[in-house]
All heavy atoms as TSV, in Angstrom:
chain	resi	resn	atom	element	x	y	z
A	1	MET	N	N	100.271	-16.723	-38.596
A	1	MET	CA	C	100.872	-16.417	-37.299
A	1	MET	C	C	100.368	-15.094	-36.787
A	1	MET	O	O	100.194	-14.171	-37.483
A	1	MET	CB	C	102.431	-16.415	-37.520
A	1	MET	CG	C	103.122	-16.429	-36.251
A	1	MET	SD	S	104.829	-16.832	-36.539
A	1	MET	CE	C	105.596	-15.868	-35.397
A	2	LYS	N	N	99.946	-15.096	-35.533
A	2	LYS	CA	C	99.456	-13.857	-34.942
A	2	LYS	C	C	100.561	-12.871	-34.584
A	2	LYS	O	O	101.631	-13.239	-34.265
A	2	LYS	CB	C	98.637	-14.132	-33.650
A	2	LYS	CG	C	97.389	-14.897	-33.866
A	2	LYS	CD	C	96.660	-15.038	-32.636
A	2	LYS	CE	C	95.314	-15.712	-32.819
A	2	LYS	NZ	N	94.633	-15.918	-31.634
A	3	HIS	N	N	100.216	-11.631	-34.745
A	3	HIS	CA	C	101.150	-10.571	-34.294
A	3	HIS	C	C	101.195	-10.525	-32.820
A	3	HIS	O	O	100.255	-10.936	-32.123
A	3	HIS	CB	C	100.720	-9.262	-34.878
A	3	HIS	CG	C	100.847	-9.181	-36.344
A	3	HIS	ND1	N	101.986	-9.170	-37.039
A	3	HIS	CD2	C	99.869	-9.171	-37.317
A	3	HIS	CE1	C	101.776	-9.146	-38.305
A	3	HIS	NE2	N	100.483	-9.157	-38.510
A	4	PHE	N	N	102.265	-10.063	-32.247
A	4	PHE	CA	C	102.447	-9.982	-30.799
A	4	PHE	C	C	101.323	-9.195	-30.109
A	4	PHE	O	O	100.755	-9.519	-29.133
A	4	PHE	CB	C	103.767	-9.414	-30.450
A	4	PHE	CG	C	104.082	-9.274	-28.988
A	4	PHE	CD1	C	104.528	-10.439	-28.326
A	4	PHE	CD2	C	103.870	-8.188	-28.184
A	4	PHE	CE1	C	104.755	-10.427	-26.979
A	4	PHE	CE2	C	104.120	-8.172	-26.818
A	4	PHE	CZ	C	104.543	-9.285	-26.229
A	5	ALA	N	N	100.973	-8.050	-30.748
A	5	ALA	CA	C	99.888	-7.171	-30.152
A	5	ALA	C	C	98.524	-7.864	-30.123
A	5	ALA	O	O	97.772	-7.724	-29.150
A	5	ALA	CB	C	99.852	-5.831	-30.996
A	6	ASN	N	N	98.236	-8.702	-31.187
A	6	ASN	CA	C	96.973	-9.374	-31.195
A	6	ASN	C	C	96.980	-10.476	-30.218
A	6	ASN	O	O	95.916	-10.784	-29.543
A	6	ASN	CB	C	96.692	-9.899	-32.603
A	6	ASN	CG	C	96.322	-8.818	-33.583
A	6	ASN	OD1	O	95.883	-7.710	-33.112
A	6	ASN	ND2	N	96.436	-9.097	-34.862
A	7	ALA	N	N	98.027	-11.192	-30.028
A	7	ALA	CA	C	98.093	-12.307	-29.151
A	7	ALA	C	C	98.051	-11.997	-27.694
A	7	ALA	O	O	97.577	-12.712	-26.860
A	7	ALA	CB	C	99.317	-13.187	-29.457
A	8	HIS	N	N	98.475	-10.756	-27.345
A	8	HIS	CA	C	98.577	-10.373	-25.901
A	8	HIS	C	C	97.732	-9.117	-25.557
A	8	HIS	O	O	98.060	-8.458	-24.626
A	8	HIS	CB	C	100.057	-10.050	-25.583
A	8	HIS	CG	C	100.940	-11.272	-25.844
A	8	HIS	ND1	N	100.960	-12.314	-24.966
A	8	HIS	CD2	C	101.801	-11.581	-26.786
A	8	HIS	CE1	C	101.729	-13.273	-25.344
A	8	HIS	NE2	N	102.366	-12.807	-26.483
A	9	SER	N	N	96.698	-8.948	-26.309
A	9	SER	CA	C	95.853	-7.778	-25.995
A	9	SER	C	C	94.845	-8.167	-24.886
A	9	SER	O	O	94.588	-9.353	-24.698
A	9	SER	CB	C	95.100	-7.295	-27.271
A	9	SER	OG	O	94.098	-8.250	-27.617
A	10	CYS	N	N	94.394	-7.177	-24.142
A	10	CYS	CA	C	93.448	-7.449	-23.059
A	10	CYS	C	C	92.140	-8.031	-23.512
A	10	CYS	O	O	91.510	-8.865	-22.863
A	10	CYS	CB	C	93.196	-6.150	-22.319
A	10	CYS	SG	S	94.682	-5.555	-21.453
A	11	ALA	N	N	91.712	-7.603	-24.709
A	11	ALA	CA	C	90.409	-8.186	-25.178
A	11	ALA	C	C	90.494	-9.629	-25.477
A	11	ALA	O	O	89.514	-10.365	-25.281
A	11	ALA	CB	C	90.003	-7.390	-26.420
A	12	GLN	N	N	91.613	-10.103	-25.970
A	12	GLN	CA	C	91.777	-11.505	-26.320
A	12	GLN	C	C	91.877	-12.357	-25.094
A	12	GLN	O	O	91.436	-13.518	-25.052
A	12	GLN	CB	C	93.062	-11.718	-27.189
A	12	GLN	CG	C	92.981	-11.095	-28.581
A	12	GLN	CD	C	91.954	-11.769	-29.438
A	12	GLN	OE1	O	91.785	-13.013	-29.366
A	12	GLN	NE2	N	91.268	-11.068	-30.271
A	13	ASN	N	N	92.471	-11.810	-24.008
A	13	ASN	CA	C	92.624	-12.600	-22.777
A	13	ASN	C	C	91.295	-12.774	-21.999
A	13	ASN	O	O	91.226	-13.677	-21.180
A	13	ASN	CB	C	93.691	-11.936	-21.897
A	13	ASN	CG	C	94.993	-12.035	-22.526
A	13	ASN	OD1	O	95.231	-12.924	-23.338
A	13	ASN	ND2	N	95.907	-11.122	-22.151
A	14	ASN	N	N	90.305	-11.975	-22.202
A	14	ASN	CA	C	89.066	-12.110	-21.476
A	14	ASN	C	C	88.110	-13.085	-22.095
A	14	ASN	O	O	87.092	-13.403	-21.496
A	14	ASN	CB	C	88.412	-10.764	-21.433
A	14	ASN	CG	C	89.190	-9.776	-20.496
A	14	ASN	OD1	O	89.830	-10.220	-19.601
A	14	ASN	ND2	N	89.044	-8.452	-20.726
A	15	VAL	N	N	88.355	-13.576	-23.282
A	15	VAL	CA	C	87.488	-14.526	-23.924
A	15	VAL	C	C	87.770	-15.834	-23.303
A	15	VAL	O	O	88.823	-16.343	-23.277
A	15	VAL	CB	C	87.749	-14.601	-25.476
A	15	VAL	CG1	C	86.921	-15.671	-26.081
A	15	VAL	CG2	C	87.477	-13.212	-26.023
A	16	LYS	N	N	86.679	-16.533	-22.798
A	16	LYS	CA	C	86.827	-17.906	-22.210
A	16	LYS	C	C	85.887	-18.818	-23.068
A	16	LYS	O	O	84.691	-18.565	-23.180
A	16	LYS	CB	C	86.403	-17.838	-20.745
A	16	LYS	CG	C	87.245	-17.007	-19.888
A	16	LYS	CD	C	87.031	-17.285	-18.489
A	16	LYS	CE	C	87.833	-16.227	-17.662
A	16	LYS	NZ	N	88.739	-16.769	-16.814
A	17	GLU	N	N	86.456	-19.849	-23.517
A	17	GLU	CA	C	85.693	-20.884	-24.264
A	17	GLU	C	C	85.311	-21.925	-23.302
A	17	GLU	O	O	85.869	-22.288	-22.364
A	17	GLU	CB	C	86.591	-21.412	-25.346
A	17	GLU	CG	C	87.009	-20.442	-26.417
A	17	GLU	CD	C	87.793	-21.041	-27.520
A	17	GLU	OE1	O	87.746	-22.288	-27.655
A	17	GLU	OE2	O	88.424	-20.269	-28.275
A	18	HIS	N	N	84.117	-22.507	-23.638
A	18	HIS	CA	C	83.636	-23.616	-22.859
A	18	HIS	C	C	82.771	-24.514	-23.725
A	18	HIS	O	O	82.274	-24.065	-24.770
A	18	HIS	CB	C	82.753	-23.089	-21.662
A	18	HIS	CG	C	81.551	-22.349	-22.108
A	18	HIS	ND1	N	81.554	-21.021	-22.428
A	18	HIS	CD2	C	80.288	-22.818	-22.211
A	18	HIS	CE1	C	80.346	-20.680	-22.796
A	18	HIS	NE2	N	79.496	-21.694	-22.721
A	19	SER	N	N	82.627	-25.687	-23.331
A	19	SER	CA	C	81.778	-26.655	-24.106
A	19	SER	C	C	80.309	-26.373	-23.720
A	19	SER	O	O	80.004	-26.057	-22.543
A	19	SER	CB	C	82.156	-28.084	-23.854
A	19	SER	OG	O	82.021	-28.294	-22.473
A	20	PRO	N	N	79.324	-26.525	-24.668
A	20	PRO	CA	C	78.001	-26.269	-24.372
A	20	PRO	C	C	77.414	-27.370	-23.464
A	20	PRO	O	O	77.897	-28.570	-23.356
A	20	PRO	CB	C	77.339	-26.266	-25.733
A	20	PRO	CG	C	78.252	-27.027	-26.578
A	20	PRO	CD	C	79.583	-26.849	-26.080
A	21	ILE	N	N	76.413	-27.022	-22.710
A	21	ILE	CA	C	75.705	-28.007	-21.818
A	21	ILE	C	C	74.532	-28.552	-22.594
A	21	ILE	O	O	73.576	-27.818	-22.920
A	21	ILE	CB	C	75.255	-27.342	-20.553
A	21	ILE	CG1	C	76.466	-26.789	-19.797
A	21	ILE	CG2	C	74.435	-28.297	-19.716
A	21	ILE	CD1	C	76.057	-25.907	-18.580
A	22	TYR	N	N	74.644	-29.863	-22.997
A	22	TYR	CA	C	73.527	-30.449	-23.715
A	22	TYR	C	C	72.484	-31.073	-22.782
A	22	TYR	O	O	71.289	-31.056	-23.145
A	22	TYR	CB	C	74.100	-31.497	-24.641
A	22	TYR	CG	C	74.957	-31.003	-25.720
A	22	TYR	CD1	C	76.357	-31.304	-25.778
A	22	TYR	CD2	C	74.437	-30.155	-26.681
A	22	TYR	CE1	C	77.136	-30.667	-26.732
A	22	TYR	CE2	C	75.258	-29.611	-27.690
A	22	TYR	CZ	C	76.591	-29.902	-27.694
A	22	TYR	OH	O	77.361	-29.378	-28.661
A	23	ASP	N	N	72.859	-31.604	-21.654
A	23	ASP	CA	C	71.969	-32.293	-20.674
A	23	ASP	C	C	71.966	-31.445	-19.393
A	23	ASP	O	O	72.902	-31.661	-18.599
A	23	ASP	CB	C	72.400	-33.690	-20.530
A	23	ASP	CG	C	71.287	-34.552	-19.686
A	23	ASP	OD1	O	70.284	-33.922	-19.393
A	23	ASP	OD2	O	71.548	-35.669	-19.508
A	24	LEU	N	N	71.028	-30.613	-19.266
A	24	LEU	CA	C	71.107	-29.713	-18.024
A	24	LEU	C	C	70.826	-30.448	-16.737
A	24	LEU	O	O	71.429	-30.120	-15.768
A	24	LEU	CB	C	70.027	-28.640	-18.251
A	24	LEU	CG	C	70.070	-27.526	-17.117
A	24	LEU	CD1	C	71.448	-26.728	-17.249
A	24	LEU	CD2	C	68.908	-26.502	-17.430
A	25	GLN	N	N	69.943	-31.469	-16.784
A	25	GLN	CA	C	69.721	-32.278	-15.655
A	25	GLN	C	C	70.980	-33.018	-15.201
A	25	GLN	O	O	71.256	-33.058	-13.985
A	25	GLN	CB	C	68.623	-33.258	-15.890
A	25	GLN	CG	C	67.310	-32.649	-16.220
A	25	GLN	CD	C	66.693	-31.838	-15.112
A	25	GLN	OE1	O	66.993	-32.062	-13.975
A	25	GLN	NE2	N	65.862	-30.899	-15.452
A	26	ALA	N	N	71.693	-33.631	-16.090
A	26	ALA	CA	C	72.916	-34.283	-15.732
A	26	ALA	C	C	74.022	-33.307	-15.205
A	26	ALA	O	O	74.703	-33.624	-14.262
A	26	ALA	CB	C	73.429	-35.103	-16.945
A	27	TYR	N	N	74.082	-32.196	-15.774
A	27	TYR	CA	C	74.965	-31.188	-15.387
A	27	TYR	C	C	74.682	-30.701	-14.004
A	27	TYR	O	O	75.608	-30.608	-13.123
A	27	TYR	CB	C	74.925	-29.971	-16.360
A	27	TYR	CG	C	75.775	-28.733	-15.934
A	27	TYR	CD1	C	77.143	-28.776	-16.034
A	27	TYR	CD2	C	75.165	-27.660	-15.343
A	27	TYR	CE1	C	77.897	-27.656	-15.619
A	27	TYR	CE2	C	75.830	-26.536	-14.835
A	27	TYR	CZ	C	77.251	-26.648	-15.052
A	27	TYR	OH	O	78.036	-25.565	-14.592
A	28	LYS	N	N	73.439	-30.426	-13.687
A	28	LYS	CA	C	73.084	-30.003	-12.334
A	28	LYS	C	C	73.284	-31.125	-11.308
A	28	LYS	O	O	73.721	-30.857	-10.171
A	28	LYS	CB	C	71.594	-29.565	-12.273
A	28	LYS	CG	C	71.435	-28.228	-12.899
A	28	LYS	CD	C	70.045	-27.672	-12.795
A	28	LYS	CE	C	69.883	-26.334	-13.459
A	28	LYS	NZ	N	68.547	-25.729	-13.223
A	29	ALA	N	N	73.011	-32.377	-11.701
A	29	ALA	CA	C	73.275	-33.553	-10.785
A	29	ALA	C	C	74.718	-33.616	-10.487
A	29	ALA	O	O	75.177	-33.812	-9.347
A	29	ALA	CB	C	72.737	-34.771	-11.416
A	30	ARG	N	N	75.619	-33.430	-11.571
A	30	ARG	CA	C	77.016	-33.550	-11.347
A	30	ARG	C	C	77.532	-32.440	-10.446
A	30	ARG	O	O	78.327	-32.590	-9.582
A	30	ARG	CB	C	77.710	-33.495	-12.666
A	30	ARG	CG	C	79.190	-33.781	-12.637
A	30	ARG	CD	C	79.848	-34.020	-14.004
A	30	ARG	NE	N	79.693	-32.909	-14.886
A	30	ARG	CZ	C	78.811	-32.849	-16.015
A	30	ARG	NH1	N	78.122	-33.912	-16.278
A	30	ARG	NH2	N	78.782	-31.822	-16.705
A	31	GLN	N	N	76.967	-31.238	-10.612
A	31	GLN	CA	C	77.324	-30.100	-9.799
A	31	GLN	C	C	76.984	-30.320	-8.345
A	31	GLN	O	O	77.693	-29.926	-7.384
A	31	GLN	CB	C	76.714	-28.791	-10.307
A	31	GLN	CG	C	77.283	-28.305	-11.638
A	31	GLN	CD	C	78.707	-28.118	-11.613
A	31	GLN	OE1	O	79.264	-27.496	-10.635
A	31	GLN	NE2	N	79.443	-28.465	-12.602
A	32	ARG	N	N	75.747	-30.891	-8.127
A	32	ARG	CA	C	75.301	-31.166	-6.749
A	32	ARG	C	C	76.226	-32.199	-6.131
A	32	ARG	O	O	76.622	-32.074	-4.897
A	32	ARG	CB	C	73.850	-31.708	-6.711
A	32	ARG	CG	C	72.830	-30.617	-6.891
A	32	ARG	CD	C	71.428	-31.160	-6.537
A	32	ARG	NE	N	71.053	-32.284	-7.328
A	32	ARG	CZ	C	70.339	-32.176	-8.515
A	32	ARG	NH1	N	70.078	-31.043	-9.017
A	32	ARG	NH2	N	70.051	-33.251	-9.135
A	33	LYS	N	N	76.649	-33.244	-6.848
A	33	LYS	CA	C	77.553	-34.213	-6.383
A	33	LYS	C	C	78.930	-33.693	-5.932
A	33	LYS	O	O	79.442	-33.909	-4.926
A	33	LYS	CB	C	77.758	-35.335	-7.483
A	33	LYS	CG	C	78.584	-36.468	-6.975
A	33	LYS	CD	C	78.753	-37.532	-8.045
A	33	LYS	CE	C	79.668	-38.653	-7.616
A	33	LYS	NZ	N	79.907	-39.610	-8.717
A	34	ILE	N	N	79.467	-32.825	-6.855
A	34	ILE	CA	C	80.710	-32.144	-6.626
A	34	ILE	C	C	80.570	-31.230	-5.306
A	34	ILE	O	O	81.487	-31.205	-4.507
A	34	ILE	CB	C	81.206	-31.355	-7.835
A	34	ILE	CG1	C	81.573	-32.297	-8.915
A	34	ILE	CG2	C	82.359	-30.432	-7.519
A	34	ILE	CD1	C	81.847	-31.671	-10.200
A	35	LYS	N	N	79.487	-30.538	-5.239
A	35	LYS	CA	C	79.299	-29.589	-4.061
A	35	LYS	C	C	79.143	-30.459	-2.718
A	35	LYS	O	O	79.741	-30.050	-1.734
A	35	LYS	CB	C	78.066	-28.858	-4.318
A	35	LYS	CG	C	77.795	-27.700	-3.321
A	35	LYS	CD	C	76.608	-26.898	-3.651
A	35	LYS	CE	C	76.455	-25.686	-2.737
A	35	LYS	NZ	N	75.351	-24.910	-3.082
A	36	ARG	N	N	78.508	-31.602	-2.855
A	36	ARG	CA	C	78.336	-32.417	-1.658
A	36	ARG	C	C	79.731	-33.053	-1.264
A	36	ARG	O	O	80.113	-33.091	-0.045
A	36	ARG	CB	C	77.379	-33.535	-1.892
A	36	ARG	CG	C	77.020	-34.384	-0.683
A	36	ARG	CD	C	75.901	-35.311	-0.955
A	36	ARG	NE	N	75.516	-35.946	0.276
A	36	ARG	CZ	C	75.994	-37.093	0.681
A	36	ARG	NH1	N	76.918	-37.665	0.028
A	36	ARG	NH2	N	75.535	-37.662	1.811
A	37	GLN	N	N	80.508	-33.474	-2.252
A	37	GLN	CA	C	81.865	-34.015	-1.910
A	37	GLN	C	C	82.788	-32.949	-1.339
A	37	GLN	O	O	83.471	-33.280	-0.371
A	37	GLN	CB	C	82.489	-34.553	-3.228
A	37	GLN	CG	C	81.888	-35.831	-3.735
A	37	GLN	CD	C	82.472	-36.269	-5.038
A	37	GLN	OE1	O	83.083	-35.485	-5.773
A	37	GLN	NE2	N	82.296	-37.505	-5.384
A	38	ASN	N	N	82.678	-31.741	-1.808
A	38	ASN	CA	C	83.498	-30.682	-1.271
A	38	ASN	C	C	83.092	-30.311	0.126
A	38	ASN	O	O	83.889	-30.065	1.022
A	38	ASN	CB	C	83.453	-29.399	-2.172
A	38	ASN	CG	C	84.318	-29.596	-3.414
A	38	ASN	OD1	O	85.161	-30.343	-3.447
A	38	ASN	ND2	N	83.912	-28.797	-4.452
A	39	PHE	N	N	81.805	-30.367	0.427
A	39	PHE	CA	C	81.253	-30.078	1.713
A	39	PHE	C	C	81.748	-31.142	2.757
A	39	PHE	O	O	82.199	-30.804	3.865
A	39	PHE	CB	C	79.693	-29.952	1.739
A	39	PHE	CG	C	79.125	-29.844	3.099
A	39	PHE	CD1	C	79.169	-28.630	3.747
A	39	PHE	CD2	C	78.506	-30.928	3.767
A	39	PHE	CE1	C	78.600	-28.494	4.977
A	39	PHE	CE2	C	78.001	-30.782	5.020
A	39	PHE	CZ	C	78.049	-29.545	5.575
A	40	LEU	N	N	81.645	-32.441	2.317
A	40	LEU	CA	C	82.082	-33.518	3.222
A	40	LEU	C	C	83.588	-33.453	3.498
A	40	LEU	O	O	84.097	-33.617	4.538
A	40	LEU	CB	C	81.625	-34.869	2.609
A	40	LEU	CG	C	80.189	-35.197	2.647
A	40	LEU	CD1	C	79.880	-36.453	1.840
A	40	LEU	CD2	C	79.600	-35.197	3.976
A	41	LYS	N	N	84.303	-33.131	2.433
A	41	LYS	CA	C	85.784	-33.056	2.582
A	41	LYS	C	C	86.129	-31.848	3.464
A	41	LYS	O	O	86.964	-32.047	4.400
A	41	LYS	CB	C	86.429	-32.784	1.232
A	41	LYS	CG	C	87.923	-32.720	1.202
A	41	LYS	CD	C	88.522	-32.383	-0.129
A	41	LYS	CE	C	88.232	-30.975	-0.360
A	41	LYS	NZ	N	89.229	-30.158	-0.969
A	42	ASN	N	N	85.502	-30.705	3.329
A	42	ASN	CA	C	85.789	-29.562	4.197
A	42	ASN	C	C	85.376	-29.835	5.669
A	42	ASN	O	O	86.052	-29.443	6.593
A	42	ASN	CB	C	85.102	-28.301	3.660
A	42	ASN	CG	C	85.694	-27.848	2.400
A	42	ASN	OD1	O	86.829	-28.216	2.110
A	42	ASN	ND2	N	84.905	-27.067	1.657
A	43	THR	N	N	84.261	-30.570	5.809
A	43	THR	CA	C	83.755	-30.859	7.152
A	43	THR	C	C	84.712	-31.872	7.894
A	43	THR	O	O	85.060	-31.725	9.043
A	43	THR	CB	C	82.388	-31.542	7.050
A	43	THR	OG1	O	81.460	-30.647	6.439
A	43	THR	CG2	C	81.887	-31.847	8.461
A	44	ALA	N	N	85.248	-32.896	7.086
A	44	ALA	CA	C	86.171	-33.823	7.721
A	44	ALA	C	C	87.453	-33.148	8.070
A	44	ALA	O	O	88.036	-33.340	9.120
A	44	ALA	CB	C	86.371	-34.946	6.675
A	45	GLU	N	N	87.907	-32.277	7.172
A	45	GLU	CA	C	89.139	-31.565	7.447
A	45	GLU	C	C	89.028	-30.623	8.675
A	45	GLU	O	O	89.930	-30.572	9.533
A	45	GLU	CB	C	89.549	-30.747	6.282
A	45	GLU	CG	C	90.857	-30.140	6.241
A	45	GLU	CD	C	91.318	-29.499	4.959
A	45	GLU	OE1	O	91.114	-30.130	3.905
A	45	GLU	OE2	O	91.777	-28.309	5.016
A	46	ALA	N	N	87.867	-29.956	8.790
A	46	ALA	CA	C	87.687	-29.067	9.952
A	46	ALA	C	C	87.586	-29.896	11.231
A	46	ALA	O	O	88.109	-29.430	12.228
A	46	ALA	CB	C	86.426	-28.201	9.708
A	47	SER	N	N	86.889	-31.017	11.182
A	47	SER	CA	C	86.827	-31.806	12.375
A	47	SER	C	C	88.129	-32.383	12.803
A	47	SER	O	O	88.473	-32.512	13.987
A	47	SER	CB	C	85.809	-32.940	12.175
A	47	SER	OG	O	86.314	-33.860	11.152
A	48	MET	N	N	89.058	-32.691	11.807
A	48	MET	CA	C	90.435	-33.172	12.197
A	48	MET	C	C	91.175	-32.083	12.855
A	48	MET	O	O	91.829	-32.336	13.905
A	48	MET	CB	C	91.184	-33.661	10.962
A	48	MET	CG	C	90.690	-34.935	10.434
A	48	MET	SD	S	91.760	-35.637	9.135
A	48	MET	CE	C	91.597	-34.420	7.815
A	49	TYR	N	N	91.030	-30.859	12.358
A	49	TYR	CA	C	91.790	-29.716	13.046
A	49	TYR	C	C	91.165	-29.443	14.453
A	49	TYR	O	O	91.953	-29.183	15.356
A	49	TYR	CB	C	91.682	-28.464	12.194
A	49	TYR	CG	C	92.623	-28.470	11.020
A	49	TYR	CD1	C	92.139	-28.324	9.754
A	49	TYR	CD2	C	94.018	-28.555	11.242
A	49	TYR	CE1	C	93.007	-28.344	8.617
A	49	TYR	CE2	C	94.937	-28.554	10.158
A	49	TYR	CZ	C	94.329	-28.416	8.866
A	49	TYR	OH	O	95.189	-28.421	7.812
A	50	PHE	N	N	89.850	-29.583	14.562
A	50	PHE	CA	C	89.229	-29.341	15.835
A	50	PHE	C	C	89.683	-30.470	16.909
A	50	PHE	O	O	90.006	-30.113	18.003
A	50	PHE	CB	C	87.747	-29.359	15.743
A	50	PHE	CG	C	86.940	-29.175	17.014
A	50	PHE	CD1	C	86.964	-27.937	17.594
A	50	PHE	CD2	C	86.375	-30.296	17.620
A	50	PHE	CE1	C	86.299	-27.781	18.846
A	50	PHE	CE2	C	85.718	-30.112	18.811
A	50	PHE	CZ	C	85.689	-28.882	19.421
A	51	CYS	N	N	89.712	-31.697	16.423
A	51	CYS	CA	C	90.164	-32.800	17.290
A	51	CYS	C	C	91.594	-32.652	17.700
A	51	CYS	O	O	91.930	-32.882	18.925
A	51	CYS	CB	C	89.910	-34.166	16.648
A	51	CYS	SG	S	88.142	-34.541	16.509
A	52	ALA	N	N	92.442	-32.186	16.790
A	52	ALA	CA	C	93.829	-32.027	17.090
A	52	ALA	C	C	93.980	-30.922	18.080
A	52	ALA	O	O	94.800	-31.026	18.998
A	52	ALA	CB	C	94.638	-31.713	15.823
A	53	ALA	N	N	93.282	-29.837	17.935
A	53	ALA	CA	C	93.306	-28.724	18.872
A	53	ALA	C	C	92.871	-29.105	20.249
A	53	ALA	O	O	93.392	-28.772	21.220
A	53	ALA	CB	C	92.574	-27.527	18.344
A	54	ALA	N	N	91.744	-29.768	20.277
A	54	ALA	CA	C	91.134	-30.213	21.522
A	54	ALA	C	C	92.075	-31.211	22.271
A	54	ALA	O	O	92.334	-31.100	23.470
A	54	ALA	CB	C	89.756	-30.934	21.323
A	55	LEU	N	N	92.681	-32.093	21.582
A	55	LEU	CA	C	93.588	-33.048	22.100
A	55	LEU	C	C	94.923	-32.334	22.720
A	55	LEU	O	O	95.326	-32.617	23.776
A	55	LEU	CB	C	94.078	-34.120	21.150
A	55	LEU	CG	C	94.964	-35.219	21.690
A	55	LEU	CD1	C	94.265	-36.063	22.686
A	55	LEU	CD2	C	95.406	-36.084	20.498
A	56	THR	N	N	95.395	-31.405	21.907
A	56	THR	CA	C	96.523	-30.614	22.310
A	56	THR	C	C	96.321	-29.800	23.533
A	56	THR	O	O	97.072	-29.882	24.566
A	56	THR	CB	C	96.983	-29.683	21.183
A	56	THR	OG1	O	97.291	-30.410	20.014
A	56	THR	CG2	C	98.240	-28.892	21.570
A	57	PHE	N	N	95.189	-29.058	23.639
A	57	PHE	CA	C	94.939	-28.247	24.781
A	57	PHE	C	C	94.525	-29.125	25.966
A	57	PHE	O	O	94.887	-28.750	27.094
A	57	PHE	CB	C	93.766	-27.260	24.469
A	57	PHE	CG	C	94.327	-26.088	23.678
A	57	PHE	CD1	C	93.837	-25.947	22.379
A	57	PHE	CD2	C	95.222	-25.187	24.162
A	57	PHE	CE1	C	94.336	-24.873	21.579
A	57	PHE	CE2	C	95.661	-24.149	23.470
A	57	PHE	CZ	C	95.215	-24.021	22.150
A	58	SER	N	N	93.847	-30.219	25.764
A	58	SER	CA	C	93.555	-31.100	26.917
A	58	SER	C	C	94.880	-31.682	27.486
A	58	SER	O	O	94.989	-31.852	28.712
A	58	SER	CB	C	92.612	-32.194	26.464
A	58	SER	OG	O	93.214	-33.020	25.622
A	59	MET	N	N	95.818	-32.052	26.641
A	59	MET	CA	C	97.131	-32.540	27.197
A	59	MET	C	C	97.862	-31.496	27.916
A	59	MET	O	O	98.521	-31.758	28.892
A	59	MET	CB	C	97.940	-33.131	26.048
A	59	MET	CG	C	97.525	-34.441	25.479
A	59	MET	SD	S	98.579	-34.880	24.164
A	59	MET	CE	C	98.701	-36.647	24.503
A	60	LEU	N	N	97.761	-30.212	27.459
A	60	LEU	CA	C	98.434	-29.190	28.121
A	60	LEU	C	C	97.829	-28.974	29.528
A	60	LEU	O	O	98.592	-28.714	30.539
A	60	LEU	CB	C	98.354	-27.873	27.350
A	60	LEU	CG	C	99.205	-27.768	26.064
A	60	LEU	CD1	C	98.899	-26.566	25.308
A	60	LEU	CD2	C	100.721	-27.848	26.460
A	61	PHE	N	N	96.534	-28.995	29.610
A	61	PHE	CA	C	95.921	-28.788	30.919
A	61	PHE	C	C	96.017	-29.983	31.857
A	61	PHE	O	O	95.876	-29.903	33.049
A	61	PHE	CB	C	94.468	-28.305	30.774
A	61	PHE	CG	C	94.366	-26.928	30.205
A	61	PHE	CD1	C	93.691	-26.662	29.066
A	61	PHE	CD2	C	94.921	-25.860	30.931
A	61	PHE	CE1	C	93.596	-25.374	28.548
A	61	PHE	CE2	C	94.874	-24.582	30.459
A	61	PHE	CZ	C	94.191	-24.315	29.224
A	62	TRP	N	N	96.168	-31.213	31.280
A	62	TRP	CA	C	96.352	-32.366	32.141
A	62	TRP	C	C	97.821	-32.459	32.673
A	62	TRP	O	O	98.019	-33.147	33.619
A	62	TRP	CB	C	96.151	-33.665	31.361
A	62	TRP	CG	C	94.657	-33.910	31.058
A	62	TRP	CD1	C	93.579	-33.491	31.695
A	62	TRP	CD2	C	94.166	-34.801	30.041
A	62	TRP	NE1	N	92.465	-34.018	31.119
A	62	TRP	CE2	C	92.787	-34.757	30.136
A	62	TRP	CE3	C	94.725	-35.602	29.062
A	62	TRP	CZ2	C	91.965	-35.546	29.302
A	62	TRP	CZ3	C	93.960	-36.358	28.172
A	62	TRP	CH2	C	92.547	-36.305	28.369
A	63	GLY	N	N	98.786	-31.742	31.978
A	63	GLY	CA	C	100.097	-31.806	32.455
A	63	GLY	C	C	100.854	-32.995	31.868
A	63	GLY	O	O	101.871	-33.444	32.525
A	64	VAL	N	N	100.350	-33.497	30.754
A	64	VAL	CA	C	101.102	-34.709	30.254
A	64	VAL	C	C	102.306	-34.286	29.403
A	64	VAL	O	O	102.374	-33.333	28.834
A	64	VAL	CB	C	100.108	-35.457	29.266
A	64	VAL	CG1	C	100.838	-36.637	28.583
A	64	VAL	CG2	C	98.978	-36.003	30.120
């Protein structure tokens, strides 16, 4: 069992474990796919907000 000081020291909290990358090409392809999906999601979300704002302001100026 770890002592309280060892379990909660600053040096212990900065250590980050990760699994090694065995196939760099597959890793990069997966990262590109994730990046593209995030870009498309952000673009769609931004366009929805833009369309909602445009529709709202056009209705205000039309007097509807």
